[in-house]
C-alpha positions, 0 to 999 in steps of 0.5 A: 892595430890599424895595419893589422885591421886593414891587412885582411881586406887588402887582397879582397879590395885589390881583387875587386879592382882587378875584376872591375877592370877586367869587366870594363876591358871586356866591355870595351873590347865588345863595344869595339866589335859592335861599333866597327860593324856599324861604322862599316855599314855607314861607310858602305851607305855613304859610298852608294850615295845615301844621304847623311840622314839615311846613313845616321838613321841606319847606323843607329838602328843597327847599333841598337840591334847589336847591343849598343845603347846609344849611337851618335854620328857626324856624317859629311860627304867623305867622312863619318865620325861616330861614338857608341855608348854601352856597358859604362864605356864609349868608343869614338871612331873615324872612317874616310870614304874616298870612293864616291858613286851611286848604287840605288840597288845596294841602298835598297838592299841595306835599307831592307836589311836594316828594316828587318832588324827592327825590335830584334837582337843580332850578332855582330858576326851575322851583320858582318856576313850580311854586309859581305853578301851585299858588297859582293852583289855585282852591278845590274847592267853591263857597260853596253846596257849602261851606255845605251841607257845614257844614249836614249835618256839624253836623246829624250832630253834633247827632244824635251829641250826642243830638238828634232830628229837631227839633235836626238840622233846625234845626241844618242850616239855621242852620249852612248860613247861618252857614258861608255868611257865614263863607265870604264874610267870609274871602274878603275877609280880614276879622279872624278873631275878628270873623268867628267872633263874627258867624257864631256869632251868626247861626247861634245866632239862626237856630236860635232863630228856627226853634225858638222859634215851633215851641215856642210854637205847636206845643207842642215841648218846651223841651229842644230849646233846647240844640240851638242849640250844635250849630249852632255846631260848624262854628266849632270850629277843628279843623285848627289845634287838631290841628296845634298839638297835633302841634307841641307833641309835636314840641317846636315850642313856639312854633308849637304854643302860637301855634296853640292861642292862636289856637284859644282866641281863636276859640272865645272869640269864638264863645262871646261870641256864644253867650252874648249871643244866649242872654241876649237871648232868654232861651235855655237851654243846660242842657237835655239832649236825647236820643233812644231807639232800638234799639241796633243801629239807634242804632249804625248811625245813629252810623256814618252820621252820623260818616261825614257829619260827617267828610266835611263837615269834610273839605270845609270843609278843601278836601280832594278828594272821594277824601280826603273819602270816605277820611277819612270812613270812618276817622272813622266807624270810629273814632268808632263804636268809641269810643262802643262802648268807652265805653258797652258796655265801660265804658272811660273817655271820655278813654281811648276817645278816645285809642285812637280817635285812635291808630287814626285815625293808624295808618289814615291812615298805612296809606292815605297810604303807598298813595296821594298823600294826606298823613296829616294831611289824612286823620287830622284830619277823622277826629278832629275829630268827637271834639272835644267842641264842645258842652261847650266852648261850654256851658262859656263860657256857664256862665262868663258866667252865673257858674255856675263849677262847671258851667263847670269840669266842662265845661272839664275834659271838653274838656281831657282829650278834646283831650289824649287826641286829641293823645296818640293821634295822637302815638303813631301818629306815633312808631310809624310814623316814626323821626323822631318817636321819636328826636331828633337835635341839628343843629350849626351848620354851618362855612362853610369846609366848604362853601367847600372843597367848592366850591373 
């Protein structure tokens, strides 16, 4: 009796289990396609130099658009671990990113595309096609324009550091060839630490070979020797440095610390080149050079050279011309104001830098809300020109020469300035974005909630 009573129900029961299993397999297969395209978007943003916060937010926005109920991601500088929840199931994937670089134009293209999906549903195939289009967009500048931007930016830096026409001229030539070599090596995906070392050595050597004959035959003063450090300022990794600071403020410690370690290794590689070339040629980094001008003319030239320096760095970040011009105007205003605060009003240098970075962040937000440009592509070139590259490379040379007191003084100058830049940008974010001011805890989703939604 018992057996016969259950026999009619068995096929139905087994059929129901098979149907449920088939539905869950179909849901998991669909989620695999959805999560894959979201992970690809995050990997692209990471390769273009976006911060961990930007990567995670963009992935979550696209995940909602393609039908994923919840998306969580852990982002470091080289890896993304992401989990997607939908239809009563979940999927975790890992992607490694080995090609680090900066491409502000493609960051803005992806940001604008993600913003266009707000409140919409889109097919996975459409997102994949759009990412294909963005990936195929070529660089905005050829090698000559790129190298020329580097030369002019570093020449402007040389003037801002107190150099005259000798330093600026030699720096422009040395930085041009140094950046040309770096461009060719990066295109071939060569190891970044070797690239920085080789390009730093080339730029330093060209500067010395230009100034040394003039010093010997034309009687140029030896104070021009220290100018060769300005020829290496195109090697300051400003974009990952600033985004790393932003990650730390957002408590994305793995991403932020990874970026800062990467920055430190690059600077150390270039510093080894500086020390080696200066030791071979017996060149000094100690002399302080300077130029005396009428105050109003000096500030005017500081404004113009700040504009050129920020414009050049924006081009190195592959920003469109309008972004370069806007970022350069912001950079010229805040850097000239920083100098005036320090020299005229006696504001301590780190405080002046912090106030200037705060102003840069607020101006970038003001412009970003009225254009299709992101705040990071506007603010980073503007604040990069305040990074004290000369004390940084001098400190490394002092360390190699066992001049510990001088090295520590230069390193503390660099450290306080960089912290001030990070704090200024972070404060501007907190004042204009509530997501930066108030933290919230995301709970682990319950799978049965999504199963009930799709029942």
